[in-house]
Structure formats: C-alpha cells, structure tokens
N, C-alpha and C positions, 0 to 999 in steps of 0.2 A: 663825723660825717665818713661813712666808708665811702670810698674810691668806686667808681665806677669802672666794674673789672669787662664791662661786655666788648667794647673796640678789640679785648687782649682773646676774648672767646670765638667773635668771628676771625681774628686774623688767625688760630691754631686751626680753626671748621679749612679756611684756604688752602694748607699744608696737610690736610689727613686727619686732624685730631678733631671732628667733626662729633658736639654732644659732650664734650671736655666742659669743664665748671673753674672757673676761675678763682683763686683765692687768696686776699694778699697775708702773707705771715711776716713775724720778724726778720731784720738782717743777720743771718748767722755767719758773722766774724771768722768762724774759725774754717769753712766751707766754700765762703764768698762766693755761694750759687745765684744767679739769677733767678731761676726758673729750675722746681723738681715737678716732676711729672710721678702723679702717685695713684691708684685707685679710681682713676679715667680723671683726676683734678690735677689744676696748675697751679702748683703753690707760687706766688709772686712774690717775691722780694721787697721788701715797703723800700728799700735803696732804689728799687727800678721807678717805685711810681713816683719819690722824691724828685729824682733828678732828671726824668723824661717824661714829656708830652708825651699824650698817647701816641699819635703817629709814629715815634719813634722807639716806645717801647714794644708796639706790635712790631716794628720792623725786627729789633732784638729777639723777639719771641721766636718768628716766624724762620729766623736764619739760626736758631737756637735748635729749632724740631730739625729744622733740615741737616742739621750739621750731625745731631745724633742719629740720623736715619742713615747718613754716609758716613759714619764712624761706627757703625754696629759690625758692618763684615771683617775689616781690619782690626776690628778690637777681636774678634773673636779668632782670627788667625793669628792673634799675639799672645792670645790666652793658651793656644794650644803651643805654640812655641815654648811658654813658659813650663806648660804642664812637663815637655818632653826636655827640657834641661831641668828640671825635679827631677827625672826618673835618671837623667845619666848620674847628677849629683848623690843619690843614692846609691845607685853603679859602682862610684868610685869608693863610697865608703864601704859596700861590699867587698868590693876588690883590695880596699886597702886593708879589711880586716882578714882575707885571706894572703896577704901579705905579696900581693901584684901591685907592687908599687907606680913602676912604670904604666899598667895599664890603668890605674886610679889614677895615675896624674894626668893621663890623654883621656879619660872623661873629665876630670875637672874641669881642664882647659878647655874642653870642646862645649860645657855648660858655662862657664864663665864667658865663652865666647857669645855665646847663642843668648845669654842673659845682657852682653853688651848690647849685641844685634835687635834684641825687644826693645831695649830701650832705645836705641835711635831710629828706629821703626816706628814705633809709636808716636816720638815728636813729629818726625816726618808724617808719616800719615794722616796723625791729628789739625796739622796745621795746613795740608794740603787740602782733606776734606773743611777746613774751615774755611778756605777761598771758593771750593766750589759752594756750598752753603752762603757763602756772602754773593756770591754772582748770580744762583738759584731764586735765591730772595729780592736782587735788586730785578730780577727778569719779570717776577711776580709783582713785584712793586710798578714795575715803571718808572721807577724815580730814586739814585741810589741815595739822594737827599738825608732820608729819615733813619735810612741806616747807618752811614757817616754821622750824622749828629748824633744818634744814639750809642753806639760804639768810642767816640771822644768823651760824652759825659758820663758813661759808666767808666773812664778811663782815670779816674778821681783816686781811686786808694793806692795808698803807698806802703809799703814797707822799710819801717824804721831801723836802724839796726848799729850800732856802732857811729851815731851822729850822724849818720848817712841816710840818705833815701835811697829809694829804687821803688819804679813802677812796679805794680804788685802785678799787673798783667802787661808787660810791655807787648803783648801781639796785638790786642788792640788797636795800639797806635799805627802797627803797621800796616791793620787792615783798613782800618779809616784812611789812611794816605795811600794805598794802592788806590783803593774804590774812587779817592778823589782824581788820583791823578788817569785812569783806566777811564773814567768819565767827562772831565777836564771840568772839574766845578772849581778849582782856584784858578784856572788859565783869566788872566787880563783879556783886554780888547786886542786883538789884533792888528796890527800894526798897518798902517795904509802902505803900498808899493810907492817909491816914489818914481816920480813921473819922469 
C-alpha cells in the first residue's frame, strides 16, 4: 500500500510549492538526498517515510524547500567566483606558454586562493542558510518539536571506513541541538527559589 503523501503536498504548498505532487522513490545511497524536486514533482526518499512520522517529514520538507530558496543567491555568487577562477587558470596557462613565469605564477596563486575562498564561503553560507531555514520553518509551524525530531531521526546514517564510524551528516545533530537549546525543549523544571 502506498503511503499517503498529501500532508507533504500541503506542507510544500505552505512554503510556496502549491500544486506540486509528492511521489515516493527508493532511497539513493550515493546521493543521500531526502527530497528531489523535478517537473513540479517532489520525489520523497523512502528513507524519510520509513523513519519519520508525517508531521516530522513535513517539517523536514519545509526546511529543505526554504533552504533551497535561501541558498540560491549565494550559490550563484559562488558559481560566478568559480568561473572567474577558471579564467585565471586559463590565463596562467597562456602566460606560462609565452614564458611569463612570474605572471603565470601570480595568476595561478590568485586562482587557487579564489577556489579556496569559494570552498570556505560555500560551507559557511550553506550552514548559515540551513539555520535560517530551520528558524523560518519553526516560525511557520509554531512548534520546533517536529523539526528537531525529524533532524534527529534522519541523523542515523553513518560512514564506515577502516573500522571507524562517522556520522554521515554531523550538521543534523548540531542543528537539532541548536533548536532544542534555543526553544528550551530539553530544560528541566525550574528549581524553586530558597526562602
């Protein structure tokens, strides 16, 4: 029996994807994505549906859509930087072919520095966009619990390499902890003041 994906479709409509249809697809271990967006269709990994109740899956979907929206502009800027760095590398090769070693070295160093900056900038801007998307999702839902639970449930994947284990997505745990701390989900009862 196919899962009822209408709650996911309603959640997508709340964040601007009205009229999009949701469809379950097999989990892709190579890519590890939860949701893929194509031709007005949301392809939902069966892993999300296996692990999360509908409210948590909806929160994850809303956060993913909002993250894609927030990450669009920084991604374009970073892509433009990569193009400029590629031009610098071509210029360095052309200068080297003409025998201008120092100018070629300068272009090469500038291109490598730019590529390093793009890598660092991409990591920082994507992490920042994820936090903003999480906050926006919580504001829309009015309750952080489904998103925190969803992030924790999806944080089960591990990478096994050389007898060691690492979390496949360490950012999920940090994001869930941040929301729990921010919204005081794990705080115990306040001790009574001493008389």
